All heavy atoms as a GROMACS GRO file, in nm:
protein
  588
    1MET      N    1   7.127   7.071   8.243
    1MET     CA    2   7.169   7.002   8.371
    1MET      C    3   7.146   6.856   8.364
    1MET      O    4   7.163   6.779   8.460
    1MET     CB    5   7.057   7.052   8.481
    1MET     CG    6   7.081   7.195   8.523
    1MET     SD    7   7.233   7.228   8.592
    1MET     CE    8   7.288   7.365   8.496
    2THR      N    9   7.150   6.796   8.236
    2THR     CA   10   7.140   6.650   8.224
    2THR      C   11   7.260   6.594   8.283
    2THR      O   12   7.260   6.463   8.323
    2THR     CB   13   7.113   6.626   8.089
    2THR    OG1   14   7.214   6.674   7.994
    2THR    CG2   15   6.985   6.648   8.041
    3ASN      N   16   7.382   6.650   8.270
    3ASN     CA   17   7.507   6.595   8.318
    3ASN      C   18   7.487   6.585   8.471
    3ASN      O   19   7.540   6.470   8.523
    3ASN     CB   20   7.634   6.683   8.289
    3ASN     CG   21   7.670   6.672   8.141
    3ASN    OD1   22   7.630   6.575   8.078
    3ASN    ND2   23   7.742   6.774   8.105
    4VAL      N   24   7.441   6.669   8.541
    4VAL     CA   25   7.416   6.667   8.678
    4VAL      C   26   7.329   6.550   8.728
    4VAL      O   27   7.354   6.467   8.808
    4VAL     CB   28   7.385   6.798   8.735
    4VAL    CG1   29   7.340   6.778   8.894
    4VAL    CG2   30   7.477   6.912   8.718
    5GLN      N   31   7.218   6.536   8.649
    5GLN     CA   32   7.111   6.436   8.680
    5GLN      C   33   7.180   6.293   8.655
    5GLN      O   34   7.161   6.210   8.726
    5GLN     CB   35   6.994   6.458   8.589
    5GLN     CG   36   6.918   6.597   8.616
    5GLN     CD   37   6.816   6.631   8.517
    5GLN    OE1   38   6.843   6.600   8.410
    5GLN    NE2   39   6.726   6.710   8.565
    6ARG      N   40   7.260   6.285   8.544
    6ARG     CA   41   7.310   6.158   8.515
    6ARG      C   42   7.424   6.113   8.619
    6ARG      O   43   7.423   6.012   8.655
    6ARG     CB   44   7.381   6.158   8.370
    6ARG     CG   45   7.445   6.026   8.327
    6ARG     CD   46   7.510   6.027   8.197
    6ARG     NE   47   7.618   6.137   8.190
    6ARG     CZ   48   7.622   6.218   8.096
    6ARG    NH1   49   7.532   6.235   8.003
    6ARG    NH2   50   7.716   6.305   8.096
    7THR      N   51   7.496   6.217   8.661
    7THR     CA   52   7.594   6.196   8.763
    7THR      C   53   7.529   6.155   8.889
    7THR      O   54   7.576   6.058   8.951
    7THR     CB   55   7.688   6.328   8.788
    7THR    OG1   56   7.733   6.356   8.671
    7THR    CG2   57   7.782   6.305   8.890
    8VAL      N   58   7.416   6.211   8.931
    8VAL     CA   59   7.350   6.173   9.050
    8VAL      C   60   7.307   6.023   9.040
    8VAL      O   61   7.327   5.931   9.130
    8VAL     CB   62   7.225   6.257   9.077
    8VAL    CG1   63   7.143   6.195   9.192
    8VAL    CG2   64   7.269   6.390   9.113
    9LYS      N   65   7.254   5.985   8.927
    9LYS     CA   66   7.208   5.848   8.908
    9LYS      C   67   7.337   5.750   8.919
    9LYS      O   68   7.319   5.638   8.979
    9LYS     CB   69   7.146   5.828   8.782
    9LYS     CG   70   7.026   5.922   8.753
    9LYS     CD   71   6.896   5.852   8.795
    9LYS     CE   72   6.776   5.928   8.764
    9LYS     NZ   73   6.699   5.975   8.878
   10LEU      N   74   7.431   5.782   8.854
   10LEU     CA   75   7.559   5.703   8.867
   10LEU      C   76   7.622   5.688   9.007
   10LEU      O   77   7.656   5.576   9.042
   10LEU     CB   78   7.670   5.759   8.768
   10LEU     CG   79   7.644   5.755   8.628
   10LEU    CD1   80   7.746   5.829   8.539
   10LEU    CD2   81   7.646   5.611   8.571
   11PHE      N   82   7.613   5.786   9.078
   11PHE     CA   83   7.672   5.779   9.223
   11PHE      C   84   7.571   5.698   9.295
   11PHE      O   85   7.612   5.615   9.383
   11PHE     CB   86   7.674   5.922   9.282
   11PHE     CG   87   7.809   5.990   9.250
   11PHE    CD1   88   7.811   6.117   9.192
   11PHE    CD2   89   7.929   5.919   9.279
   11PHE    CE1   90   7.931   6.175   9.165
   11PHE    CE2   91   8.052   5.986   9.247
   11PHE     CZ   92   8.048   6.117   9.190
   12GLU      N   93   7.435   5.713   9.280
   12GLU     CA   94   7.347   5.640   9.358
   12GLU      C   95   7.364   5.485   9.314
   12GLU      O   96   7.352   5.392   9.404
   12GLU     CB   97   7.197   5.682   9.324
   12GLU     CG   98   7.158   5.802   9.400
   12GLU     CD   99   7.014   5.835   9.387
   12GLU    OE1  100   6.958   5.823   9.267
   12GLU    OE2  101   6.951   5.867   9.483
   13ASN      N  102   7.366   5.458   9.184
   13ASN     CA  103   7.380   5.318   9.152
   13ASN      C  104   7.514   5.253   9.199
   13ASN      O  105   7.524   5.135   9.212
   13ASN     CB  106   7.372   5.305   8.995
   13ASN     CG  107   7.234   5.332   8.942
   13ASN    OD1  108   7.142   5.333   9.011
   13ASN    ND2  109   7.229   5.378   8.809
   14ALA      N  110   7.610   5.336   9.209
   14ALA     CA  111   7.739   5.287   9.271
   14ALA      C  112   7.735   5.268   9.425
   14ALA      O  113   7.829   5.209   9.469
   14ALA     CB  114   7.854   5.386   9.229
   15GLY      N  115   7.630   5.313   9.485
   15GLY     CA  116   7.620   5.310   9.629
   15GLY      C  117   7.687   5.412   9.704
   15GLY      O  118   7.714   5.394   9.829
   16ALA      N  119   7.717   5.522   9.636
   16ALA     CA  120   7.780   5.642   9.713
   16ALA      C  121   7.691   5.692   9.830
   16ALA      O  122   7.570   5.688   9.813
   16ALA     CB  123   7.821   5.737   9.617
   17ALA      N  124   7.764   5.734   9.933
   17ALA     CA  125   7.684   5.788  10.042
   17ALA      C  126   7.656   5.945  10.017
   17ALA      O  127   7.565   6.012  10.062
   17ALA     CB  128   7.754   5.779  10.162
   18GLY      N  129   7.749   5.999   9.942
   18GLY     CA  130   7.736   6.142   9.912
   18GLY      C  131   7.850   6.193   9.800
   18GLY      O  132   7.924   6.116   9.772
   19PHE      N  133   7.835   6.316   9.758
   19PHE     CA  134   7.924   6.382   9.667
   19PHE      C  135   7.931   6.529   9.677
   19PHE      O  136   7.820   6.590   9.733
   19PHE     CB  137   7.907   6.322   9.532
   19PHE     CG  138   7.776   6.370   9.472
   19PHE    CD1  139   7.762   6.479   9.402
   19PHE    CD2  140   7.662   6.288   9.486
   19PHE    CE1  141   7.638   6.515   9.346
   19PHE    CE2  142   7.542   6.326   9.436
   19PHE     CZ  143   7.530   6.444   9.369
   20PHE      N  144   8.028   6.600   9.630
   20PHE     CA  145   8.039   6.745   9.620
   20PHE      C  146   8.002   6.790   9.482
   20PHE      O  147   8.029   6.716   9.386
   20PHE     CB  148   8.175   6.773   9.654
   20PHE     CG  149   8.207   6.780   9.790
   20PHE    CD1  150   8.282   6.687   9.846
   20PHE    CD2  151   8.177   6.886   9.887
   20PHE    CE1  152   8.317   6.673   9.988
   20PHE    CE2  153   8.213   6.878  10.018
   20PHE     CZ  154   8.280   6.778  10.061
   21ILE      N  155   7.939   6.911   9.478
   21ILE     CA  156   7.926   6.978   9.352
   21ILE      C  157   8.007   7.108   9.372
   21ILE      O  158   7.984   7.179   9.467
   21ILE     CB  159   7.764   7.013   9.328
   21ILE    CG1  160   7.692   6.884   9.316
   21ILE    CG2  161   7.758   7.114   9.205
   21ILE    CD1  162   7.539   6.917   9.302
   22GLU      N  163   8.085   7.130   9.273
   22GLU     CA  164   8.188   7.252   9.271
   22GLU      C  165   8.135   7.353   9.175
   22GLU      O  166   8.059   7.320   9.069
   22GLU     CB  167   8.330   7.214   9.264
   22GLU     CG  168   8.375   7.120   9.372
   22GLU     CD  169   8.516   7.105   9.372
   22GLU    OE1  170   8.584   7.141   9.273
   22GLU    OE2  171   8.571   7.057   9.468
   23ASP      N  172   8.181   7.468   9.174
   23ASP     CA  173   8.138   7.570   9.083
   23ASP      C  174   8.255   7.617   8.994
   23ASP      O  175   8.253   7.715   8.935
   23ASP     CB  176   8.079   7.692   9.158
   23ASP     CG  177   8.161   7.763   9.258
   23ASP    OD1  178   8.274   7.711   9.286
   23ASP    OD2  179   8.126   7.868   9.309
   24GLN      N  180   8.370   7.550   8.988
   24GLN     CA  181   8.491   7.582   8.890
   24GLN      C  182   8.453   7.541   8.755
   24GLN      O  183   8.389   7.437   8.747
   24GLN     CB  184   8.614   7.523   8.951
   24GLN     CG  185   8.680   7.602   9.060
   24GLN     CD  186   8.828   7.561   9.063
   24GLN    OE1  187   8.894   7.557   8.964
   24GLN    NE2  188   8.873   7.532   9.182
   25VAL      N  189   8.505   7.620   8.675
   25VAL     CA  190   8.488   7.593   8.528
   25VAL      C  191   8.600   7.488   8.500
   25VAL      O  192   8.716   7.497   8.560
   25VAL     CB  193   8.503   7.720   8.444
   25VAL    CG1  194   8.519   7.686   8.298
   25VAL    CG2  195   8.392   7.815   8.470
   26PHE      N  196   8.585   7.398   8.414
   26PHE     CA  197   8.682   7.301   8.363
   26PHE      C  198   8.785   7.367   8.271
   26PHE      O  199   8.735   7.445   8.177
   26PHE     CB  200   8.619   7.180   8.301
   26PHE     CG  201   8.712   7.073   8.268
   26PHE    CD1  202   8.747   6.968   8.357
   26PHE    CD2  203   8.770   7.062   8.138
   26PHE    CE1  204   8.835   6.877   8.320
   26PHE    CE2  205   8.853   6.968   8.101
   26PHE     CZ  206   8.888   6.861   8.211
   27PRO      N  207   8.900   7.338   8.277
   27PRO     CA  208   8.969   7.250   8.375
   27PRO      C  209   8.991   7.312   8.516
   27PRO      O  210   9.016   7.436   8.522
   27PRO     CB  211   9.109   7.224   8.311
   27PRO     CG  212   9.141   7.348   8.242
   27PRO     CD  213   9.001   7.395   8.193
   28LYS      N  214   8.972   7.240   8.619
   28LYS     CA  215   8.980   7.296   8.765
   28LYS      C  216   9.116   7.321   8.782
   28LYS      O  217   9.212   7.264   8.736
   28LYS     CB  218   8.906   7.207   8.857
   28LYS     CG  219   8.761   7.184   8.835
   28LYS     CD  220   8.708   7.099   8.932
   28LYS     CE  221   8.558   7.093   8.901
   28LYS     NZ  222   8.475   7.018   8.992
   29ARG      N  223   9.138   7.421   8.871
   29ARG     CA  224   9.263   7.463   8.932
   29ARG      C  225   9.276   7.432   9.085
   29ARG      O  226   9.170   7.457   9.152
   29ARG     CB  227   9.306   7.599   8.887
   29ARG     CG  228   9.306   7.628   8.747
   29ARG     CD  229   9.326   7.766   8.698
   29ARG     NE  230   9.459   7.804   8.750
   29ARG     CZ  231   9.562   7.811   8.661
   29ARG    NH1  232   9.542   7.778   8.536
   29ARG    NH2  233   9.683   7.849   8.704
   30CYS      N  234   9.395   7.402   9.130
   30CYS     CA  235   9.410   7.392   9.282
   30CYS      C  236   9.367   7.523   9.346
   30CYS      O  237   9.377   7.628   9.280
   30CYS     CB  238   9.554   7.370   9.307
   30CYS     SG  239   9.589   7.313   9.480
   31GLY      N  240   9.310   7.507   9.471
   31GLY     CA  241   9.253   7.614   9.540
   31GLY      C  242   9.338   7.725   9.566
   31GLY      O  243   9.301   7.849   9.580
   32HIS      N  244   9.478   7.710   9.576
   32HIS     CA  245   9.566   7.821   9.606
   32HIS      C  246   9.627   7.889   9.490
   32HIS      O  247   9.701   7.992   9.497
   32HIS     CB  248   9.690   7.777   9.687
   32HIS     CG  249   9.769   7.678   9.624
   32HIS    ND1  250   9.740   7.544   9.612
   32HIS    CD2  251   9.889   7.687   9.563
   32HIS    CE1  252   9.837   7.474   9.550
   32HIS    NE2  253   9.920   7.564   9.506
   33MET      N  254   9.579   7.835   9.359
   33MET     CA  255   9.623   7.900   9.246
   33MET      C  256   9.543   8.006   9.190
   33MET      O  257   9.421   8.006   9.205
   33MET     CB  258   9.642   7.784   9.133
   33MET     CG  259   9.738   7.676   9.169
   33MET     SD  260   9.739   7.545   9.038
   33MET     CE  261   9.823   7.640   8.903
   34GLU      N  262   9.611   8.102   9.125
   34GLU     CA  263   9.536   8.220   9.064
   34GLU      C  264   9.477   8.185   8.938
   34GLU      O  265   9.511   8.087   8.872
   34GLU     CB  266   9.624   8.336   9.057
   34GLU     CG  267   9.659   8.392   9.204
   34GLU     CD  268   9.703   8.541   9.187
   34GLU    OE1  269   9.689   8.602   9.075
   34GLU    OE2  270   9.773   8.580   9.288
   35GLY      N  271   9.375   8.256   8.886
   35GLY     CA  272   9.329   8.250   8.755
   35GLY      C  273   9.202   8.137   8.746
   35GLY      O  274   9.165   8.100   8.640
   36LYS      N  275   9.152   8.100   8.861
   36LYS     CA  276   9.040   8.008   8.852
   36LYS      C  277   8.921   8.080   8.800
   36LYS      O  278   8.907   8.202   8.823
   36LYS     CB  279   9.015   7.954   8.990
   36LYS     CG  280   9.121   7.862   9.050
   36LYS     CD  281   9.090   7.815   9.184
   36LYS     CE  282   9.078   7.924   9.286
   36LYS     NZ  283   9.200   8.008   9.313
   37GLN      N  284   8.824   8.013   8.734
   37GLN     CA  285   8.706   8.068   8.694
   37GLN      C  286   8.595   7.993   8.747
   37GLN      O  287   8.615   7.866   8.760
   37GLN     CB  288   8.697   8.073   8.535
   37GLN     CG  289   8.798   8.155   8.474
   37GLN     CD  290   8.778   8.172   8.325
   37GLN    OE1  291   8.720   8.078   8.266
   37GLN    NE2  292   8.831   8.274   8.264
   38ILE      N  293   8.488   8.056   8.791
   38ILE     CA  294   8.371   7.988   8.841
   38ILE      C  295   8.240   8.032   8.772
   38ILE      O  296   8.247   8.131   8.711
   38ILE     CB  297   8.358   8.019   8.987
   38ILE    CG1  298   8.371   8.167   9.024
   38ILE    CG2  299   8.466   7.948   9.077
   38ILE    CD1  300   8.360   8.202   9.172
   39ILE      N  301   8.140   7.938   8.780
   39ILE     CA  302   8.026   7.962   8.704
   39ILE      C  303   7.941   8.073   8.769
   39ILE      O  304   7.958   8.094   8.892
   39ILE     CB  305   7.951   7.833   8.680
   39ILE    CG1  306   7.908   7.777   8.824
   39ILE    CG2  307   8.019   7.740   8.599
   39ILE    CD1  308   7.822   7.651   8.810
   40PRO      N  309   7.842   8.122   8.703
   40PRO     CA  310   7.752   8.218   8.769
   40PRO      C  311   7.683   8.156   8.879
   40PRO      O  312   7.643   8.049   8.884
   40PRO     CB  313   7.654   8.276   8.660
   40PRO     CG  314   7.728   8.239   8.528
   40PRO     CD  315   7.820   8.126   8.563
   41ALA      N  316   7.642   8.237   8.990
   41ALA     CA  317   7.583   8.184   9.100
   41ALA      C  318   7.443   8.118   9.066
   41ALA      O  319   7.407   8.007   9.116
   41ALA     CB  320   7.557   8.298   9.204
   42GLU      N  321   7.380   8.181   8.962
   42GLU     CA  322   7.245   8.126   8.929
   42GLU      C  323   7.263   7.979   8.878
   42GLU      O  324   7.171   7.900   8.895
   42GLU     CB  325   7.175   8.214   8.830
   42GLU     CG  326   7.139   8.351   8.878
   42GLU     CD  327   7.263   8.456   8.875
   42GLU    OE1  328   7.374   8.426   8.820
   42GLU    OE2  329   7.251   8.544   8.944
   43GLU      N  330   7.366   7.964   8.799
   43GLU     CA  331   7.399   7.832   8.733
   43GLU      C  332   7.434   7.724   8.857
   43GLU      O  333   7.389   7.610   8.845
   43GLU     CB  334   7.511   7.842   8.637
   43GLU     CG  335   7.537   7.710   8.554
   43GLU     CD  336   7.631   7.728   8.442
   43GLU    OE1  337   7.664   7.838   8.397
   43GLU    OE2  338   7.702   7.621   8.412
   44MET      N  339   7.499   7.774   8.954
   44MET     CA  340   7.530   7.689   9.062
   44MET      C  341   7.413   7.635   9.141
   44MET      O  342   7.389   7.525   9.162
   44MET     CB  343   7.643   7.750   9.156
   44MET     CG  344   7.675   7.657   9.274
   44MET     SD  345   7.762   7.521   9.215
   44MET     CE  346   7.828   7.442   9.379
   45VAL      N  347   7.322   7.735   9.165
   45VAL     CA  348   7.192   7.696   9.220
   45VAL      C  349   7.119   7.610   9.130
   45VAL      O  350   7.055   7.512   9.195
   45VAL     CB  351   7.116   7.837   9.242
   45VAL    CG1  352   6.970   7.801   9.285
   45VAL    CG2  353   7.173   7.924   9.345
   46ALA      N  354   7.109   7.631   9.002
   46ALA     CA  355   7.041   7.544   8.910
   46ALA      C  356   7.096   7.399   8.909
   46ALA      O  357   7.028   7.295   8.916
   46ALA     CB  358   7.043   7.582   8.774
   47LYS      N  359   7.245   7.389   8.931
   47LYS     CA  360   7.300   7.259   8.942
   47LYS      C  361   7.263   7.183   9.073
   47LYS      O  362   7.228   7.056   9.069
   47LYS     CB  363   7.452   7.263   8.937
   47LYS     CG  364   7.516   7.297   8.802
   47LYS     CD  365   7.664   7.324   8.810
   47LYS     CE  366   7.739   7.205   8.840
   47LYS     NZ  367   7.889   7.217   8.821
   48ILE      N  368   7.258   7.257   9.174
   48ILE     CA  369   7.211   7.193   9.305
   48ILE      C  370   7.070   7.148   9.297
   48ILE      O  371   7.037   7.033   9.346
   48ILE     CB  372   7.232   7.296   9.416
   48ILE    CG1  373   7.372   7.326   9.442
   48ILE    CG2  374   7.172   7.239   9.550
   48ILE    CD1  375   7.409   7.456   9.515
   49LYS      N  376   6.980   7.226   9.251
   49LYS     CA  377   6.838   7.192   9.232
   49LYS      C  378   6.823   7.066   9.139
   49LYS      O  379   6.741   6.979   9.175
   49LYS     CB  380   6.758   7.309   9.180
   49LYS     CG  381   6.738   7.417   9.280
   49LYS     CD  382   6.654   7.519   9.221
   49LYS     CE  383   6.624   7.643   9.331
   49LYS     NZ  384   6.546   7.742   9.281
   50ALA      N  385   6.901   7.061   9.036
   50ALA     CA  386   6.889   6.951   8.940
   50ALA      C  387   6.939   6.819   9.012
   50ALA      O  388   6.872   6.714   8.995
   50ALA     CB  389   6.978   6.972   8.815
   51ALA      N  390   7.040   6.837   9.098
   51ALA     CA  391   7.090   6.715   9.174
   51ALA      C  392   6.993   6.672   9.275
   51ALA      O  393   6.967   6.546   9.282
   51ALA     CB  394   7.227   6.747   9.224
   52VAL      N  395   6.931   6.755   9.354
   52VAL     CA  396   6.831   6.716   9.443
   52VAL      C  397   6.711   6.664   9.386
   52VAL      O  398   6.665   6.560   9.428
   52VAL     CB  399   6.802   6.835   9.537
   52VAL    CG1  400   6.686   6.818   9.634
   52VAL    CG2  401   6.917   6.889   9.615
   53ASP      N  402   6.675   6.718   9.266
   53ASP     CA  403   6.544   6.661   9.202
   53ASP      C  404   6.581   6.519   9.145
   53ASP      O  405   6.485   6.449   9.128
   53ASP     CB  406   6.510   6.766   9.078
   53ASP     CG  407   6.439   6.887   9.140
   53ASP    OD1  408   6.412   6.892   9.264
   53ASP    OD2  409   6.430   6.982   9.073
   54ALA      N  410   6.698   6.499   9.110
   54ALA     CA  411   6.735   6.366   9.039
   54ALA      C  412   6.749   6.261   9.144
   54ALA      O  413   6.752   6.148   9.114
   54ALA     CB  414   6.861   6.392   8.952
   55ARG      N  415   6.781   6.302   9.263
   55ARG     CA  416   6.801   6.197   9.377
   55ARG      C  417   6.682   6.124   9.405
   55ARG      O  418   6.572   6.180   9.426
   55ARG     CB  419   6.847   6.278   9.501
   55ARG     CG  420   6.875   6.201   9.617
   55ARG     CD  421   6.925   6.275   9.723
   55ARG     NE  422   6.827   6.379   9.770
   55ARG     CZ  423   6.852   6.465   9.864
   55ARG    NH1  424   6.964   6.464   9.933
   55ARG    NH2  425   6.746   6.550   9.893
   56ILE      N  426   6.705   5.983   9.402
   56ILE     CA  427   6.604   5.906   9.448
   56ILE      C  428   6.615   5.860   9.589
   56ILE      O  429   6.518   5.853   9.664
   56ILE     CB  430   6.597   5.774   9.361
   56ILE    CG1  431   6.565   5.811   9.214
   56ILE    CG2  432   6.493   5.658   9.405
   56ILE    CD1  433   6.578   5.690   9.112
   57ASP      N  434   6.733   5.832   9.634
   57ASP     CA  435   6.767   5.792   9.774
   57ASP      C  436   6.788   5.920   9.845
   57ASP      O  437   6.879   5.990   9.843
   57ASP     CB  438   6.893   5.712   9.778
   57ASP     CG  439   6.946   5.674   9.905
   57ASP    OD1  440   6.873   5.703  10.009
   57ASP    OD2  441   7.050   5.613   9.921
   58GLN      N  442   6.681   5.934   9.943
   58GLN     CA  443   6.686   6.063  10.019
   58GLN      C  444   6.799   6.062  10.115
   58GLN      O  445   6.829   6.173  10.176
   58GLN     CB  446   6.551   6.081  10.097
   58GLN     CG  447   6.439   6.097  10.000
   58GLN     CD  448   6.450   6.219   9.908
   58GLN    OE1  449   6.484   6.328   9.958
   58GLN    NE2  450   6.429   6.199   9.774
   59ASP      N  451   6.862   5.957  10.142
   59ASP     CA  452   6.990   5.949  10.223
   59ASP      C  453   7.115   5.998  10.154
   59ASP      O  454   7.220   6.009  10.224
   59ASP     CB  455   7.010   5.815  10.293
   59ASP     CG  456   6.886   5.783  10.396
   59ASP    OD1  457   6.841   5.870  10.453
   59ASP    OD2  458   6.850   5.671  10.405
   60LEU      N  459   7.114   6.005  10.021
   60LEU     CA  460   7.227   6.048   9.954
   60LEU      C  461   7.258   6.194   9.989
   60LEU      O  462   7.170   6.282   9.974
   60LEU     CB  463   7.203   6.028   9.800
   60LEU     CG  464   7.317   6.077   9.706
   60LEU    CD1  465   7.438   5.986   9.714
   60LEU    CD2  466   7.267   6.090   9.563
   61VAL      N  467   7.373   6.218  10.026
   61VAL     CA  468   7.409   6.351  10.073
   61VAL      C  469   7.468   6.434   9.951
   61VAL      O  470   7.575   6.387   9.887
   61VAL     CB  471   7.520   6.348  10.195
   61VAL    CG1  472   7.551   6.484  10.230
   61VAL    CG2  473   7.450   6.274  10.307
   62ILE      N  474   7.408   6.543   9.924
   62ILE     CA  475   7.458   6.636   9.816
   62ILE      C  476   7.520   6.764   9.875
   62ILE      O  477   7.452   6.824   9.942
   62ILE     CB  478   7.348   6.677   9.715
   62ILE    CG1  479   7.286   6.536   9.657
   62ILE    CG2  480   7.403   6.764   9.611
   62ILE    CD1  481   7.168   6.562   9.578
   63MET      N  482   7.660   6.772   9.866
   63MET     CA  483   7.717   6.888   9.926
   63MET      C  484   7.757   6.991   9.823
   63MET      O  485   7.822   6.948   9.718
   63MET     CB  486   7.838   6.840  10.003
   63MET     CG  487   7.810   6.740  10.122
   63MET     SD  488   7.944   6.646  10.176
   63MET     CE  489   7.936   6.518  10.061
   64ALA      N  490   7.721   7.119   9.836
   64ALA     CA  491   7.767   7.209   9.752
   64ALA      C  492   7.890   7.283   9.804
   64ALA      O  493   7.886   7.313   9.914
   64ALA     CB  494   7.646   7.314   9.728
   65ARG      N  495   7.991   7.310   9.716
   65ARG     CA  496   8.108   7.365   9.757
   65ARG      C  497   8.139   7.486   9.664
   65ARG      O  498   8.232   7.482   9.591
   65ARG     CB  499   8.213   7.269   9.736
   65ARG     CG  500   8.338   7.294   9.818
   65ARG     CD  501   8.432   7.175   9.796
   65ARG     NE  502   8.565   7.237   9.778
   65ARG     CZ  503   8.688   7.185   9.782
   65ARG    NH1  504   8.677   7.044   9.814
   65ARG    NH2  505   8.787   7.233   9.757
   66PRO      N  506   8.052   7.596   9.686
   66PRO     CA  507   8.091   7.719   9.609
   66PRO      C  508   8.215   7.792   9.657
   66PRO      O  509   8.249   7.790   9.782
   66PRO     CB  510   7.962   7.801   9.637
   66PRO     CG  511   7.909   7.758   9.762
   66PRO     CD  512   7.959   7.616   9.776
   67MET      N  513   8.284   7.853   9.571
   67MET     CA  514   8.410   7.931   9.597
   67MET      C  515   8.368   8.071   9.596
   67MET      O  516   8.307   8.126   9.514
   67MET     CB  517   8.512   7.897   9.496
   67MET     CG  518   8.640   7.971   9.513
   67MET     SD  519   8.761   7.932   9.399
   67MET     CE  520   8.779   7.761   9.443
   68PRO      N  521   8.410   8.153   9.709
   68PRO     CA  522   8.390   8.289   9.707
   68PRO      C  523   8.466   8.350   9.580
   68PRO      O  524   8.585   8.317   9.565
   68PRO     CB  525   8.451   8.335   9.837
   68PRO     CG  526   8.472   8.226   9.922
   68PRO     CD  527   8.479   8.101   9.826
   69SER      N  528   8.405   8.445   9.517
   69SER     CA  529   8.468   8.489   9.392
   69SER      C  530   8.588   8.580   9.423
   69SER      O  531   8.668   8.590   9.342
   69SER     CB  532   8.350   8.583   9.319
   69SER     OG  533   8.318   8.677   9.400
   70GLU      N  534   8.597   8.626   9.556
   70GLU     CA  535   8.726   8.711   9.578
   70GLU      C  536   8.831   8.638   9.618
   70GLU      O  537   8.941   8.680   9.647
   70GLU     CB  538   8.685   8.817   9.677
   70GLU     CG  539   8.651   8.768   9.812
   70GLU     CD  540   8.496   8.720   9.834
   70GLU    OE1  541   8.425   8.736   9.734
   70GLU    OE2  542   8.465   8.676   9.939
   71SER      N  543   8.819   8.498   9.642
   71SER     CA  544   8.924   8.425   9.707
   71SER      C  545   9.029   8.384   9.590
   71SER      O  546   8.986   8.335   9.495
   71SER     CB  547   8.874   8.293   9.771
   71SER     OG  548   8.832   8.199   9.687
   72ALA      N  549   9.151   8.392   9.628
   72ALA     CA  550   9.262   8.335   9.532
   72ALA      C  551   9.261   8.364   9.384
   72ALA      O  552   9.286   8.289   9.305
   72ALA     CB  553   9.266   8.182   9.560
   73GLY      N  554   9.214   8.480   9.363
   73GLY     CA  555   9.202   8.529   9.228
   73GLY      C  556   9.101   8.464   9.138
   73GLY      O  557   9.119   8.463   9.007
   74SER      N  558   8.992   8.409   9.186
   74SER     CA  559   8.897   8.352   9.102
   74SER      C  560   8.815   8.458   9.052
   74SER      O  561   8.788   8.574   9.120
   74SER     CB  562   8.820   8.244   9.177
   74SER     OG  563   8.755   8.297   9.297
   75THR      N  564   8.738   8.442   8.938
   75THR     CA  565   8.646   8.533   8.886
   75THR      C  566   8.508   8.474   8.859
   75THR      O  567   8.498   8.352   8.824
   75THR     CB  568   8.691   8.585   8.753
   75THR    OG1  569   8.710   8.475   8.669
   75THR    CG2  570   8.827   8.671   8.777
   76ARG      N  571   8.404   8.547   8.901
   76ARG     CA  572   8.257   8.488   8.864
   76ARG      C  573   8.197   8.580   8.768
   76ARG      O  574   8.201   8.722   8.778
   76ARG     CB  575   8.172   8.500   8.997
   76ARG     CG  576   8.046   8.432   8.981
   76ARG     CD  577   7.956   8.434   9.103
   76ARG     NE  578   8.015   8.352   9.214
   76ARG     CZ  579   8.004   8.213   9.226
   76ARG    NH1  580   7.943   8.150   9.131
   76ARG    NH2  581   8.056   8.159   9.329
   77PRO      N  582   8.153   8.538   8.654
   77PRO     CA  583   8.106   8.613   8.550
   77PRO      C  584   7.973   8.700   8.595
   77PRO      O  585   7.909   8.663   8.675
   77PRO     CB  586   8.063   8.518   8.435
   77PRO     CG  587   8.102   8.385   8.483
   77PRO     CD  588   8.146   8.395   8.620
   0.00000   0.00000   0.00000
């Protein structure tokens, strides 16, 4: 989760008001395209917790944007 923690610090240092965390596997695909892959739910929860724990500015908004596994042909392992 070090990438998530580093990203939070970068956004805070840049003065961002907030950001989204998504659960698609790289490379991401447009929402209406089939064949998207998403990380396991447990991994998404760990990413959110890591981001919240890394946050220093309590006003920084962290938004999670999970994709339902049954939508548009995506698959969750």
